[in-house]
N, C-alpha and C positions, 0 to 999 in steps of 0.2 A: 460743383465739382464733387467727385464721389465722396471723398472723406468729409468734406465740409457739409455735405447734405446729410450724411449719417450723423455728425456731431450736432447738427442743428436739430434733427428729429429727436435725438437722445435728450438734448437739453430741454426741448419742448415738453418732453415726458417728465421732467424733473429728476432724471437719473444723474445728472451732473450739476454741481453747485455753481460753477462759472466757466466761462470761455477761457479764462486765464488758466484755470487748473486743467482744462481739456488739452491745451497745447504744451504741457509740461515736456513731453517727449513721445516719440513714436517708436512702436515695437513691431518689427516685422517677424512672423512666425513662418518658417519654411518646414513643411512635413513631407520628407522624402519617403517615397513608397505610399503615396496618399491613396492609392486604390487597392492597396493590399488588404489582407485579412485582418491584421491587427488594427490598421487604421479604420477600417470599417467597423470593427466591433467595440473599440475603446478609444482611439486617439482623437477622432473628430469630436466625439462627445465629450471628452476631456478638454479639448480646446474651446468648444462652445461653452462648457461650465467656466472655463477661465474668463472668457469674454463676459458671461453673466456676472461673475463676481467682481470683475475689474473695470466694468464700463464706466464706473464713477470714480476711478482711482486717479484720473488726471492724465493717464497715458491713452494714446489712440493706437489702434491696431490695424494691421492687414494680415491675412492668412493666405499663404502660397501653398497649394498643394503641388507635388512634383512627383514625377515618375518617368519611366522609359517610354510609355505609351505616347502616341502622336497626339496633338492638341485636341482634335475633335472627339475621338473616342475616349481619351483620358478625361476630358472635361465632362463628358456625358456621365461617365462612371462616377466621377467624384461628386457631381451635383445630385445623383441618384441617392447617395449616402447622406449628403447634407440636408436633403428635404425630409429625411426621416428622424432628424435629431429631435430630442424631447427636453422639455424642461423639468426641473425638479417639482414634486408635488406642492411645495409651498410657494411656488412662483405663480403670480396671477396670470390668467390666460392672456389678457390684453397686453401686458408688459412682455410675456413670453413671445407672442406672435410678432410684436415689433422688433424686439431684439433678435429673433431668429431671422427675420427679414433683412435686418442690418448686417447680421453675420454672413449671410449668403452673399450681400452686396460687397462685403469686405473681402471676400474669398475668391481667389482665382487659380486657374490651373496652369502649369508649366511643364513642357517636356524638357527634362534635364538629362541630356544623353552625352553631350560634347562640351569641351571647354568653352566654345562659343555660347552655348545655352546658358552656362553660369554667368559668363561676362554680361549677357543680355538681361538676365534676372537683376544682376547688380545695378545695371543702368536703369531698369524700370523702377527699382525701389528708390533710387536717387531722384529720378525724374518726378516721381510721385511726391516725394517729400519737398522737393524744391517748388513744385506747383502749389502745394498746400501751405508752404511757409512753415513747416514743422521741423523741429529739431530731432536727430535719431538718438533715442535712448539705448537701443541694443537690437540684437538679432538672435533668434532661437532657431537652430537647425536640428530637427528631430529625425535620427537616422532609423526609420522603420524599414530597413532593408537587410539583406543577409550580410554577415560580417566580411565575406571575401570582397565586397563592394566598398568597405569603409575607407581603405587607403585611397583609392582613386577619388572618391568623392571628397575626402579630407583635402587632397591635393588642390582640387578645383576651388574649394571654399577658401583655402588660405591664399591661393594666388589671385582669385577673381571676386570674391563675395564677402570679404571682411568688411565690417562696418568702419567708419572713419574714427580717427582718435578721439577719445572722450566717450564713445559708445562701447558697449560690452558685447561680447560674443559667448554664446552658451551652446555647446554642442551636446546633444542627447544621444547616448548609445544604448541600443537594446541588446540584452544578452542573446545568444552566447558570446562571451569574451574569450575566445579560444576554445581549444578542444582539450588541452592539457597544459601543464606548466610552461613547456617549452613554446607552444604556439601562443599562449597568453602573453609571454614575454616578447614574442616577436611582434605580435599585433600592437602591444604597448609601445615598443620602440618605434614602430612606423608612425603611430598617431602623434607620438610626442614630437616627431619632426614637423608636425603642422599646428598642433595646438598645445597651449600651456595646460598643466594639470588642473588649474583652477577653472579653465573653460570647459572641461569635459564632466558630463554628468552621466555616470554608468547606471543604467536602470535596473533595479530588481523590484518588480512591481509589488512583491509581497512586503516591502517595506512601506509601502503605501496602504496596505490593509490595516484598518483601524485597531483591530485586537493586537496585531504584531507591533505596530508602531507605538502601542501603549505599554509594552512590557517595561521598558527602561523607566518611563514616567511613574508607572505603578510601583516598581521597585523602590524608586526614590521617594515618592510620597508615603510609602508604608515601610520605611526603614525601622521604625520603632517595633513593629510586629515582626518583620522579616529577619532583622539582624540576628536574633538568637537561632532561628530555624533554617536559615537559607545556606545550609552546609551538609557535609556527608554524614553527620550524626543524626540528622533528622529526615533527610530526603531519601526515600527509597528508591525512586527512579523517576526519569524524566522521558516523556514521549513526545516526539515532534512528528506530526502525521499530516500527510496530504493524500487523499484517496480520490480517485477519479472513476466514474462509471463509463466515460467514453474511452474508445480505443484510439489507435494512432492512424485510423483510415484517412487517407488524404494527406497524411504528413509523414509517411514512411520514409520519403527521401530524406527529411530532417532526422527522423528518429534513427535510421540506420547509421547516421554519423555520430549521433549523441547518446541516445539510449536514457533511461530514466535517472541515472545517477548524476550525469552531467546536465540533464534538462531540470531537475528538481532538487536533488540533494545537495550538489555542489554550491548552490546559490541559495534558493529560498529557505530550505530546512537549515542550512548551515548559518545563514544569518540570524534566524530565530534562536538558534542554539547559542550563538555568540552573545545575544542579549541576555540569556539566562545565565551563562557561565561567567562573563566577564565581571571584574570587580566594578563597583559603581564609582565613576568619577565624582569629584566634588560638585561639578556642574554638568548635569546630563544634557543641557542645551548647548554646550560647546562642543562642536564637531571634532576639534582637535584632540580634546580629552577622551571623548567616546572612542575615537580611532585608536589612540594609544592603548586603552583598556582592552579593546578587541584584539589588537595585535598580541598583547601579552596572553590573552586567553587561547588564541591560536597557538602560541608557542608551548602551552601547557598540555595540548592535546597528545595523547599516545598515538603513535603511528598505526596505520590500519594495515591489516594483513588479509590474506585470502579468506581465513575462517572468520573475519570480522563481519562478513556479509552473507546473506541468503539471497539467491536471485531467481526470478521467474520470467516467464514469457507466456502471454495468453495465446491459446491454440491458433487462433485465425490470423495471427500476426505473420506467419511465414507465407501464408497463400496471399495475403494482402501485399506483401513485399514483392512477390513473384509477379503479381498482377500489375502493380503500379510502377515497378522499376524494370519490368520485362526480364526478370531473372529466370534461369532455367528451372524446370520442375524439381530438380534434385538439389536446388540451392537451399542451404541451411543457415539460417541466421543466428548469430551468438549475441544479439543485442537484448539486453534485459528490458523488459516492460515493467518489472516489479522489483524492488529492492528493500530489504531490511538490513540495517547497519548498526552495529553496536559500537558506540564511541565511548572512550574513557578519557578523563582529565587527570593529569598528574599534580594538579594544584592542590595545596593544602585544604582548600575549601571542599573540592569535589572528589578526591581521591577514593576509589571504590564505588562511586556512584554510576550505575549504567544509564547512558543516554542512548535511546533507541530511535533512529531516524527511519521512518518508513513511507514510502510513496509507490504508487502503481497506477496502471491503466486497466480498464475492464474489471473493476473491483465492485464490491456489492453496494457501495454508496459513495456519494460525493460529500467530502467533508474535510475540514482542515482544523487542527488544533494543536496547541502546545499544552502539555498537561504535566504538572509537577505533583507527584504522588508522595505524601509524607508517611514516614513509619508511624505506626500506632502501637504504643506500649499499653494502652488502656485495657482494663478487664472491668466489665460492668455486671455487677451481681443482681441489679434490679431487672425485671423482665421488660420488654420493649414497651408494652403497654403501659408501664408505670412511670416512664421517664420521658422527658421532652425529646421526641425523636429528632427534631431539627437541630438540637444542640448536643446530642448524645456524643460522648467521647468515644464510644465504641464504633461509631460510624467511620468510613474512610475519610482521611483528610486530604484535600487536594485543592489546587488552584489551577483554573483551566482558562487559557486564553483562546477563546473559540473564534477561528478565523472566519467561519461562515459555512453556509449550506447545512447539510446534516439535518438532525431533527429540530435544532433551533431555527435554523435558516435565517440567521442574523449574526453579525459579529457580537461578541459578549466576552465579558470577564466574569467567571464564576468562582466564588470562594466558599469552601465548606463552612457552614454556620459554627462548626465546633472548632474552627481555627481562630478567626477574628472578623469583625466587620471592617472592611477595608475603607481607606480614605480614597474618594474618587473626585475627579474635578467636576463640579456641578454644571458648568457651562457646556460641557461636551459629552458627559456620561450621565445617565439617570438610572436609578434603581427600578428594576422590573418588579412591581409589587403584586401583580395579578398572576399568581403562580399557576401554572397549567399542570395537567397530569402527565407531562412528559417525563421521561427517565433519562438521565445522562449518566453514563458509566455506571449503570446499575443502581443508581439513587434517584429518588423523585427530585424534581427541581426545586422542591420546597426545602430541600437539605442544603441549598446554596444561597448565599447572597448573589443575586444575578443583576448585572449591570450592562446596558445596551447604549450604543451612541444615540445622543439626542437627535442628531441628523446623520443618517448613514449615507456615506460617500464612497464612490468608486475609487479603487486604489490609483488608477491613472489620473483622475481628477485631482487627488491629493498631491501626486508627484509632479504634475504639470504646474499646479500653483506653487509648490516649492521651488520649482525651476525659475518661475517668473520672480519669486522673491529672492532668488539667488542663495537659498538654503541648501547646504551640501551635506547636512547630516543624515539624510534619508538616501543617500547615493553611495556607491561603492568606489572608494579610492583605489589607486593602483597597488599600494601596499597591501590593502585589505584583499583585493583580487588575487595577487600573487601568493599571499599566505594561504588562501582557500584552496588554490590549485596545487600548492606545494603539499598540502595535507591529502588532498584526494587522488592525485596522480599515481603514487605507488599502489593504491588499491585498484584503480583502473588498469593498470598495466598487469597486475597479478591475475586479474579475472577476465582478461580479454578472451580467453578460449574455453572459460569454465562452463560446463553443462548447466543448462538452465532448467528449473522445474517448470514444466508447462501446466497451465490451469485453464479451465473452460471459459472462464469470464462470468462476472456477475455473481448472482447468488449461488450459483451452482459450485463456485469454489469451494464452499463449505470450510473445512479446516485444513485444506491443502497449503494454504500460505501462512498458517500460523507457525511461529518459531519461538524457540526458547533459548535462554542463555545458560551456557554450561562452561565453568572455568574460563571466562573471558572470551568465549567464542559463541557463535550463534548457529542453530541448526533447526531445520524444520522439525515439527513436533510429530508429524505422521509421515508414514513412509509413501514414497512416491510410486505410483503405478508406472511401471517401465515397459519399453518394448525395445528391441534391437534391430537396427536397420543394418545389417552386414552379416547375413547367415553364413557367409563362405569362410570367415577366418574367426578363430577363437582367442584372439588377444583382446583384453579389456579396452586398450587404448584404440582400437580400430572402431569401437561401437560409439554411435551417437545415441544417447538414451533420451527417450521422449515418453511423456505420458501416454499410455495406451489402454485398450480394453482387450479383455479376453471373453469371448461369449457375452459381449455388452456389459461386462463388470470390470472393475479396476483390476489391473495386473501389476504385480511387483515382481521383478526378475533381477537376479544377481548371480554370481558364483555361489555355489551351495552354502559355503561358510558364512558369507555375508547375508545371504537370504535367511538362514536360520537365525543369525543375530538380529535381523530386522523383524522377523516374525515374533520372536520372544519379546522383543521391545514393544511391539504393537499389542501383544497380549496383555503385557504388564500395564500399559496406558489404559487399555479397555477395562482391565480389572479394577484399577485405581479409581477411574472416573465412575464406574458403575457402583462400586462401594461407596464412594462419595455421596452418590445420589440416592442409592436405595439400601445401603448397609450390608449387601451381600452379592456375591458373584457366582453364577451358576455356570460351570465350564464343563462341556461334554468333549471327551477325547477319544479319537480313534485308535485302533491298535495297528499292528503291522510294523514294518521295519523303519519307514521314513520318519515317524515322530520320535525314534529313540534319540537321535542327535539333538532334537528339540528339548526333550525332557532333561537331557543332560546340561544343556545350555541354561534352561530355567533353574535347575538345581544349583549350578556354580556361579552364576552371574547375576541372578535377579533377587537380591536379598530384600528389596523393597516391595516385591510382589506381595499383595495383601492376603497371603495364605490363610491367615486366621479367619478371614471372612469369605472364603471360597469354598464352594461345594464342587467335588470332583465327580463327574458322572462318566460312565462308559458309552461310547457311540455303539460299539459292537463287541462281541465276545465270542470266542471259540468255545464249543461245548466240551470242555476239559475241566479238571479240578483247577481251582484258582492257584494252587501250588505247582501246577505243571509249567514247565518252560514254554508250552506253547500258548499259555493263557496271556491274553492281553493285559489283564490286571496284574499278573506276575511281572511283566515287562515294565508296566508303569510303576509298580512298587519298587522295583530293583533300581530303575534309573531317575525316579523322582521322588516318590512319596516318602521314602525312608530318608530323604535328605532335606525335607522341608517341614514345617510345623503346620500341617493341616489337621484340624480337630478330628478325632476318631469318627464322630457322628457325621462329619462332612464328607466322608468318603463312601461312595455308593457303588459298589461292584455289582455287575449284573448277576441275578440269582439263576445260574446255570446249573448249579449243584444243589439239588433239593432231594431229601429223603433218600440220600446216597445213590440218587440217580441223575443222569445228565440230560438236560433239556427234554424231559418227558411232559408232554401237553397237559396230562392229567394233573401235573405239579403246579400248573398255572404260574410259572415263573415270569413269563411276559406280563401277565395281569398284575403281579405283584409289583414289578418294576414300574409299570405304567401308573399304578396307583400311588406309588411313592413319588413319582414325578408330579402327578396332579396335586398331591398334597403339599410339596414343598416349593415347586417351581411356579410362579404366578403365570397363570394362562397357558401353562405347559410350554412356556417360551424361553428356552435357554438364552443366557446372555451371550454366550459364544460357543459355537460347535466347530471343532477342528475335524476336517475330513482328509482323506487321501484318495487317490485314484489308482485303481489296478490296471494292468496291461489290457484287460479285456473291457475296460470301462466301468468297472463295478466301483462303487463307493459305499463306506460303511461295511456291512455284509449283505448288500443288496446287489444281486448279480443279474446279468442279462437273462431275459425271459423268465425272470422270477414270477411265481404265482402270488407272492405276498410282499407287502410292504412298499410297493411303488405307487399306489394311489389308494383312495378310501379315507377313512377317518384316521387321524393321528393316533398312532399306538406303537407298541413294541411288538416284534414278530420274530418267529423262528424261521430261518432260511436254509437253503442247501447250497454248499460250496462245491465247485467242481473239483476242488483238491482237499486233500485230508487236512485236518479233521473236517468232514463234510458239514456236520451240523453247526449252526451259528444262531446267536441271538443278536438282534439289531434294532435300532430306532428305525421307524419307518420314514420314508421320504416326506410324507406330509408333516410329520412331527419334526424333522430336521428344518423343513421350510418355515416352521413357526418361529425359528430362532431370531434374536436381534442382530446377530452377526454370524456369518459362516465364513471361515477361512479354509481354503482348500490348498494343501501342500502337495506339490509334485516335484520329485527329485529323481535325477539320474538319467543317463543316456537311453536306458531300456524303456523309459516312458515317453520318448520322443514320438513314436508313431501314434500312440493313443492321444498325445497332446495335439498333434497335428490334426488328427480326426476330429477331435472335440471342438478344435477351433472352426471347423467347417460345418458341423451338422447342427440341426436345429434341436428343438425339444422332443427328444425320442428316448425317454427313460426305459422303455421295454428293451431296446437294442443296447443302449448305453446308459445305465442308471445315473452316471455322473452328470449327463446332460439335463437331468431332471432337478438338479440342484438350483433353486431359485427361490430365496426367502421372500415370502409374500409381502412383508413390511419391513424387512431387515436389510442388511448390507452384506453383500458378497464379495469377497476379495480372493483372487487367485494369486498363490505364491509358487512361482515356476522357476526352478533354476535354469541356468544358461544350456545345460546339457539336455534337459528335457525339451526346453524350447527349441534349440537349434540342432540337437542331434550329435 
């Protein structure tokens, strides 16, 4: 008979000590959704690993794959998957081949669609056991099916497929467990009608990830080091991050219902957060004590509000939804595929410490980690070369539970060498002594004590093993589940229609998704390029904002007051970062009426602007005395320079007034200014050039059909304006295009026609000089207010 033949073969190989032990009891494993994606990728492999591990335990097994498909196609699909199962590297090939063959013989497919199908399955299990003379130890039903099917399946199992008295039942439920607090409560109530709480194992597979599973044991085994520093006085911030490079293609039906917060943050990231913030129980191995401490940690969390989160959506998502779900071309999805959330705890231990939870699809790398960054009060007087870099107190101090992938490509625990040498269990973790040239969070790997698992195990293999052993401390209880939903549901409700920042995906995201903490809230650090989709009405609430381009460059658009605020903020950030990098910031400013409100904004609101390290240059100037009200410098001085502390020698007006004459070629004012630029500005490449656009398409003082300044060598030129005062001095277009950044500001309804025209024409600087603005190796951003954009 089948089971007897399998047992005899395994006994012959020496895998089982005796036939008596082999007949201790039989376990039937039923995998519902056996031909689905999760089963193919992880669950069958996990069940095979269970068989490899437990074949000598004294239990016998049968594995029942079940799905809605008819017998023949379902069986074919299932066995196609089973034939591709693999053994771990440390398993001998001969033993692997025999056990894989036995596993296939012990596996069979069933169509489970009706009540009669469940009754028949139960009858087959009972008949098999009776024929083999085996006692039933228990049954495992693994629900790898959508949650809407749970209740009906539960009803059938409870009425037709329960094991006899004396044998246990374990029902494994995959997430999502509900959509919000109310639906989770409803699902829990329905399932409680069929199963006892101790029979249900709610899977969060990240609890099977070796680095996550080791957070509590690590804290427990290193209490002597962590007790003094695991608190708000020493921890600067905590980051819990899961980044994916894949998008939602093929899964948009699921993603439209759930989105990234429900898919990742409410479960995986929250569970890791609880392991960090909860008080340590006296015994971390007791599931009841761990649960009570987790519930207390949940109760201490501050409520989340709309400004607690920043949200994004990768650009291709909308078209993928339209294609896969047959949505109309104008369908707009408000489902986030990226989220960064700031969480605070009100507990005495963690009050004031920011916890940042971040996850998203179509990001630059696939990586997961939990990072605890400690404050550093050390100041080291010795130079880096004279001290032990690995143990330097001036290095960052951190503990990282590295979940996997990324640069390390393995689960790991990293502890800064200037913190302490951690205690790690020798049987399951080993120190990685061969330090590579990798860098983790800006530090070489040699700055850390690095520990990796002795044997790397898939999360589902770990969890399936725990289900077999009846260990519930790696699973989600009903109290735990409802506490998590109670925490997240108010935020989900408040952001249901919140505009999303669109991002291109992958490495092209650049800094678009970077965010910062300000007064207990989070906000993106860089302005979003925006476009409006509803040009017929001018109420802000009517517009759906999306990332867009203007002339193939980023566009930022808003009402003029908000636009100026954003531009000023972006200029300050650019200045601060440039000064931090190179020590000085070279800023070239255009004249005209548009920049006046910007100058006033900078003077009154941007006290942190590094004016002391900023050089101010003019993009263009009218050929009038600098004290004339028509002078661009006069306007700049009145509205900005007299209100900020820019060193005198850092202000560079254009030399239009020499030898008591205005813009005379023989005075060589253009050459003087060009030489000054070459002497002070590295590579004659300004850090930021601010331009405007005239109604005729001119920019700077470069006018249509100009004979000078549109091409040729980078220089400073004299030009002719069609309006008085006619003579101007201006940076040439090639010189402007050498800048690291160029911001173009366009304001007012009067600029609508030229804005529309520029959006359509190509590179034709002789007709429209503004169309020639294209930094050769820098960034161009257009700041256009709604009136100029929409008319």
